[in-house]
Each structure stands twice: as C-alpha cells, then as structure tokens.
C-alpha positions as CSV (number, residue, x, y, z in Angstrom):
1,M,-26.1,13.4,-6.5
2,D,-23.3,15.6,-5.4
3,V,-19.6,14.9,-5.2
4,Q,-19.6,14.5,-1.4
5,R,-22.1,11.6,-1.7
6,L,-20.1,10.0,-4.5
7,E,-16.9,10.1,-2.3
8,T,-18.8,8.6,0.6
9,F,-20.1,5.8,-1.5
10,V,-16.7,4.9,-2.9
11,T,-15.2,5.0,0.5
12,V,-18.0,2.7,1.8
13,A,-17.3,0.3,-1.1
14,R,-13.6,0.1,-0.1
15,S,-14.3,-0.3,3.6
16,N,-15.4,-3.3,5.7
17,T,-18.1,-1.5,7.7
18,L,-19.9,1.8,7.7
19,A,-18.1,2.7,10.9
20,E,-14.7,2.2,9.2
21,A,-15.8,4.3,6.3
22,A,-17.0,7.1,8.7
23,D,-13.6,7.1,10.4
24,R,-11.8,7.4,7.1
25,L,-14.0,10.2,6.0
26,G,-14.1,12.0,9.4
27,Y,-17.9,11.9,9.4
28,A,-20.5,10.7,11.9
29,R,-21.9,7.3,10.9
30,S,-25.3,8.9,10.6
31,T,-23.9,11.2,7.9
32,V,-22.6,8.3,5.9
33,T,-25.9,6.6,6.1
34,S,-27.7,9.8,5.0
35,H,-25.4,10.1,2.0
36,L,-26.0,6.6,0.9
37,Q,-29.7,6.9,1.3
38,G,-29.7,10.1,-0.7
39,L,-27.8,8.4,-3.5
40,E,-30.2,5.4,-3.5
41,R,-33.2,7.7,-3.7
42,A,-31.6,9.6,-6.7
43,L,-30.8,6.4,-8.5
44,G,-33.9,4.5,-7.5
45,A,-31.9,1.4,-6.5
46,S,-30.3,-0.1,-3.4
47,L,-26.5,0.1,-3.5
48,L,-25.6,-1.8,-0.3
49,E,-27.0,-5.1,1.0
50,R,-28.8,-4.6,4.3
51,G,-28.1,-6.7,7.4
52,A,-24.7,-8.0,6.3
53,A,-21.8,-8.1,8.9
54,V,-19.5,-6.4,6.4
55,N,-20.2,-4.0,3.5
56,R,-21.4,-5.8,0.4
57,L,-22.5,-4.0,-2.7
58,T,-25.7,-5.1,-4.6
59,K,-25.4,-5.8,-8.3
60,A,-26.6,-2.2,-8.9
61,G,-24.0,-0.9,-6.4
62,A,-21.1,-2.7,-8.0
63,R,-22.1,-1.3,-11.4
64,F,-22.5,2.2,-10.0
65,L,-19.1,2.0,-8.3
66,E,-17.4,1.9,-11.8
67,Y,-19.0,5.1,-12.8
68,A,-18.6,6.8,-9.4
69,T,-14.8,6.2,-9.3
70,D,-14.5,7.4,-12.9
71,I,-16.4,10.6,-12.2
72,L,-14.3,11.4,-9.1
73,D,-11.1,10.7,-11.1
74,K,-12.2,12.9,-14.0
75,L,-13.1,15.7,-11.5
76,A,-9.7,15.4,-9.8
77,Q,-8.0,15.6,-13.2
78,A,-10.0,18.7,-14.1
79,Q,-9.0,20.4,-10.9
80,A,-5.4,19.5,-11.4
81,A,-5.4,20.7,-15.0
82,V,-7.0,24.0,-14.0
83,A,-4.6,24.6,-11.1
84,A,-1.6,23.8,-13.3
85,A,-2.8,26.2,-16.0
86,A,-3.4,28.9,-13.4
87,E,0.2,28.5,-12.2
88,D,1.4,28.5,-15.9
89,R,3.9,25.8,-15.3
90,P,4.0,22.0,-15.5
91,G,3.8,20.2,-12.2
92,S,6.9,18.4,-10.9
93,L,7.2,15.9,-8.0
94,S,10.4,14.6,-6.4
95,I,9.7,11.2,-4.9
96,G,11.9,9.1,-2.6
97,A,11.6,5.4,-2.0
98,T,13.5,2.5,-0.5
99,A,15.3,0.1,-2.9
100,S,12.7,-2.6,-2.3
101,L,9.8,-0.3,-2.9
102,C,11.4,1.0,-6.1
103,T,11.4,-2.6,-7.4
104,Y,8.0,-3.9,-6.3
105,R,5.7,-1.0,-5.5
106,L,6.9,2.2,-7.2
107,P,6.0,1.3,-10.8
108,G,2.3,0.8,-10.0
109,F,2.3,4.0,-8.0
110,L,3.9,6.0,-10.8
111,R,1.4,4.6,-13.4
112,T,-1.4,5.8,-11.2
113,L,0.1,9.3,-10.8
114,R,0.5,9.5,-14.6
115,R,-3.1,8.4,-15.2
116,L,-4.5,10.9,-12.8
117,M,-2.1,13.7,-13.7
118,P,-0.8,13.1,-17.3
119,H,1.4,16.2,-17.3
120,L,3.0,15.7,-13.9
121,E,6.8,15.2,-14.1
122,T,8.4,12.9,-11.5
123,Q,11.9,12.3,-10.4
124,V,12.7,9.3,-8.1
125,F,15.5,9.1,-5.5
126,V,16.5,6.1,-3.5
127,G,17.4,6.1,0.2
128,S,16.9,4.5,3.6
129,V,13.7,5.2,5.5
130,A,15.5,7.6,7.9
131,E,17.1,9.5,5.1
132,L,13.8,9.8,3.2
133,R,11.9,11.1,6.2
134,D,14.6,13.6,6.9
135,Q,14.7,14.8,3.2
136,V,10.9,15.2,3.1
137,G,10.9,17.1,6.4
138,R,13.6,19.5,5.1
139,G,11.8,20.0,1.8
140,E,14.6,18.4,-0.3
141,L,12.0,15.8,-1.5
142,S,8.3,16.5,-2.1
143,A,7.2,13.0,-1.1
144,A,8.5,9.6,-0.2
145,L,7.3,6.0,0.1
146,V,8.5,4.6,3.4
147,N,7.8,1.3,5.2
148,S,7.8,0.1,8.7
149,A,6.7,-2.9,10.8
150,T,4.0,-0.8,12.5
151,V,0.5,-1.4,11.0
152,P,-2.2,1.0,12.0
153,P,-5.2,-0.5,13.8
154,A,-8.3,-1.1,11.7
155,D,-10.3,1.7,13.5
156,R,-7.7,4.4,12.7
157,P,-8.3,6.7,9.7
158,A,-6.3,5.7,6.6
159,G,-4.4,9.0,6.7
160,E,-3.8,12.0,8.8
161,G,-2.3,15.3,7.7
162,D,0.4,14.8,5.1
163,R,0.6,11.0,5.0
164,R,-1.4,8.1,3.7
165,H,-1.2,4.4,4.4
166,L,-1.1,2.7,1.0
167,W,-0.2,-1.0,1.4
168,T,0.4,-3.8,3.9
169,D,2.6,-6.6,2.8
170,Q,3.0,-10.1,4.3
171,V,6.6,-11.0,5.2
172,V,8.0,-14.6,4.7
173,V,11.1,-16.6,5.5
174,V,12.0,-18.5,2.3
175,G,14.7,-20.7,1.0
176,A,15.5,-23.3,-1.6
177,P,13.9,-26.7,-0.7
178,E,17.2,-28.2,0.5
179,Q,18.0,-25.1,2.7
180,V,14.5,-25.0,4.3
181,A,14.9,-28.5,5.7
182,R,17.9,-27.6,7.9
183,P,18.6,-23.8,7.8
184,Q,22.3,-23.0,8.5
185,R,22.5,-19.3,7.4
186,L,20.1,-16.4,7.6
187,L,20.6,-13.9,4.9
188,V,19.8,-10.3,5.8
189,T,19.5,-6.8,4.4
190,A,21.5,-3.8,5.5
191,P,21.0,-2.2,9.0
192,G,18.1,0.3,9.1
193,C,16.0,-1.8,6.7
194,V,12.7,-3.0,8.2
195,Y,13.3,-6.5,6.8
196,R,16.6,-6.6,8.7
197,D,14.9,-5.7,11.9
198,I,12.2,-8.4,11.4
199,A,14.9,-11.0,10.5
200,E,16.9,-10.3,13.7
201,R,14.1,-9.8,16.2
202,Q,11.6,-12.3,15.0
203,A,13.0,-14.9,12.5
204,L,16.5,-15.4,14.1
205,P,15.2,-16.5,17.6
206,R,12.9,-19.1,15.9
207,L,15.6,-20.6,13.7
208,G,18.0,-21.5,16.4
209,R,21.7,-21.7,15.9
210,V,22.3,-20.2,12.4
211,R,24.9,-17.8,11.0
212,V,23.9,-14.4,9.9
213,Q,25.2,-13.0,6.6
214,Q,24.5,-9.5,5.3
215,V,23.8,-9.4,1.5
216,G,22.6,-5.8,1.1
217,S,19.1,-5.4,-0.2
218,V,15.8,-7.4,-0.6
219,D,16.9,-8.2,-4.1
220,G,20.3,-9.4,-2.8
221,V,18.5,-11.6,-0.3
222,K,16.3,-13.0,-3.0
223,S,19.1,-13.7,-5.4
224,S,21.3,-15.3,-2.7
225,V,18.4,-17.5,-1.5
226,L,17.8,-18.6,-5.1
227,G,21.5,-19.5,-5.2
228,G,21.2,-21.8,-2.3
229,M,23.2,-19.7,0.2
230,G,20.6,-19.8,3.0
231,V,17.2,-18.6,4.0
232,G,16.0,-15.0,4.1
233,V,13.3,-12.6,5.2
234,V,11.5,-10.9,2.2
235,P,8.2,-9.4,1.3
236,A,5.9,-12.0,-0.1
237,V,5.2,-9.9,-3.2
238,A,8.9,-10.2,-4.1
239,V,8.9,-14.0,-4.3
240,G,5.4,-14.9,-5.5
241,P,6.4,-16.6,-8.8
242,Q,9.3,-18.5,-7.2
243,L,7.0,-19.9,-4.4
244,Q,4.4,-20.8,-7.0
245,S,7.0,-22.6,-9.2
246,G,8.6,-24.4,-6.2
247,Q,12.0,-22.8,-6.6
248,L,11.5,-21.4,-3.1
249,V,9.7,-22.8,-0.1
250,E,8.3,-20.8,2.8
251,L,9.5,-21.9,6.2
252,P,6.7,-23.0,8.5
253,L,7.3,-20.4,11.2
254,P,4.7,-18.4,13.1
255,A,3.6,-15.4,11.1
256,L,6.0,-12.4,11.1
257,S,4.9,-8.8,11.5
258,P,3.5,-7.4,8.2
259,V,5.1,-4.3,6.8
260,M,3.2,-1.1,6.2
261,T,4.0,1.3,3.4
262,E,3.1,5.0,3.8
263,L,3.3,7.9,1.5
264,V,4.5,11.0,3.3
265,W,4.8,14.5,1.7
266,N,5.8,18.0,2.5
267,A,2.9,20.3,1.7
268,E,5.2,23.3,1.5
269,V,7.1,22.0,-1.6
270,T,4.5,19.7,-3.1
271,P,2.6,21.4,-6.0
272,A,-0.8,22.6,-4.7
273,H,-2.7,20.8,-7.4
274,V,-1.1,17.5,-6.6
275,V,-2.0,17.5,-2.9
276,P,-5.7,16.7,-3.4
277,H,-4.7,13.6,-5.3
278,L,-2.4,12.4,-2.5
279,Q,-5.1,13.1,0.1
280,R,-7.6,10.8,-1.8
281,L,-5.3,7.7,-1.5
282,R,-6.7,5.0,0.7
283,P,-5.4,1.5,1.7
284,P,-6.8,-1.8,0.5
285,Q,-8.6,-4.2,2.7
286,P,-6.6,-4.4,5.9
287,L,-4.4,-7.5,6.3
288,S,-5.3,-9.6,9.3
289,P,-2.2,-10.9,11.1
290,T,-4.0,-14.1,11.8
291,A,-5.4,-14.6,8.3
292,P,-4.7,-18.0,6.7
293,R,-2.0,-17.9,4.0
294,N,-1.3,-20.2,1.1
295,L,1.6,-18.3,-0.5
296,P,3.5,-21.4,-1.9
297,S,0.5,-22.4,-4.0
298,A,-0.8,-19.0,-5.0
299,R,1.0,-16.0,-6.4
300,P,0.5,-12.9,-4.1
301,R,-2.0,-10.4,-5.7
302,P,-0.3,-7.1,-6.4
303,E,-1.8,-4.2,-4.6
304,Y,-1.5,-1.1,-6.8
305,V,-3.0,2.3,-6.3
306,T,-6.0,2.6,-8.6
307,T,-8.8,5.1,-9.0
308,G,-7.8,7.0,-6.0
309,T,-7.3,4.0,-3.7
310,A,-4.6,1.5,-3.1
311,S,-6.1,-1.9,-4.1
C-alpha cells in the first residue's frame, strides 16, 4: 500500500472514468488498473464498482477515501515542514487575484493553504488577468488566480507545468424581476475582465436594443442590478442567495460560456516546499455546458479546494 497507489486511488475517486484519471496522472490506463487492484488485494475489499459507465466507489471505497486523502495530506505537510526547517526560514507566498476571485474564491483557497501549510505566510495583490500573468512571469508574484472563458476539454490533464485548473463557474445574466421582463440597460465590468467580454460578445446580441453602462467590477454589477439599474452578467456563485430569495431572476437566455479559474505560478520564486502542494491541486467534476441548471431555486454549491483537490 504505497503512496503512489494512494494517489492513484484518490485521483480515480475524483474523476469520471479510469481514462480521465490516467490522463490526469500521466499513466497508462493499465497502470491505474494495476494500482487499484493492488490496493484491493492489500485491503481485502473492492473499492470501485465494476461495469459502471462512470467511476463509482463502493461503500468500502468511500470509507477508504477519507483515510487516503488524510494520509496524503499528512505526508505533504510533513514534506513541507521538513523542507521549511532545512531552509531555516518560514515560507512566504505572494498571490495575485482578480477582484471577483478575491471576493468569491480566494478565501476558500487561502484556508486550504493554511490547513496544508500552517506556517506559510501569504500576501495577496489585486490586478487584472493580464497584469497578474505578467507579474508572475517576471517573478514579481509567486502565483496568481486568473480566469478566462476558455475551458479545457475533459480529456486534457488537469494541469501542465506550472499551472492548475481549479474551478469552472457558470455565468448568468440576472436582474430584478421588473428589469428582467423588459431589459433596457446592460451593466458591465471594466474592459479586460472576462465577464465584460462575455457580456459584450454573447449577452448583448441576445438582448437586442439595450444601452451599455460600465459599473466597474462584478460586485459593482451585482449592487447595481440589486438597485434596479439594469441587468448584468455575473458568476452564478456571486448571486446564489439573491436568486434563491427571489431578489434577482435569471434571464432565460441560451447558456453563456462558463469561466475557468487557473492557478499559475513561477517555480523560480515559489518556495520549493510549496510547489508539491500546488502540483497536487485538481479540478472538481467538469461542468458540462449543456447540463441543466436550476439556479433560481437552488443556491450554487461553493467549490473550494480541499484535501489536495478543488471540490
């Protein structure tokens, strides 16, 4: 029951199929199967249901997953502690993020980093996606959370090199009930923001003759929409409670492009003992662009990074 087999099992549990898990791990599918079979022999129990179209854990597998993730986390913590002690200095990580990610995603991400690396010090800086990518490239920031409307295909590995795909958020056009009936103004974020691009390229042509008004940030759009100024394009996670309460209503438009969030880092300035933790991050179940949505009646489930994966 070695660490490699545990990592394989956890990745399989977080993937739809064995082939997807193999892609994420960079293994042949036969290697993944061999690791699973070795674990099952050692445990004397089946961990995965056989013959299912997607990966499904048995009752024993679900129970073992709790222990496997805990073991891997403890091991990573031990490695980080030893590396930090060897360097004889506390680790420090400068992280950049867009304004919207600072509000809706960064807190969960930082909680996970603190849990995995209790002595890691973090400093957060806000900027646009272009600015953050440049700062990471120049080594002015260790890492950054950046978003885009480009979602990786399901058969692509979760991360390559110095980046990891963490979340995929649904995007909605919302407004107060009286505004949704006859939209007259589309409220947008600043140029360079992914939600501004989606608003202009996808939402605006579907709304017809409406005026466009810039109100700054995602929070600015949300506040202005709640104030009855118009309709706006925002991530669903930002307006879940308001949709559930009926303060806001989603416009019945064709689904907009989802927004992907990636963590990118510069290995030359990121502490060596931090990099293995970043490399273990994995995305949640991929969001299907055609999946049915019921956002007005159900609060979107937060997807935070936990136990080495984004979930």
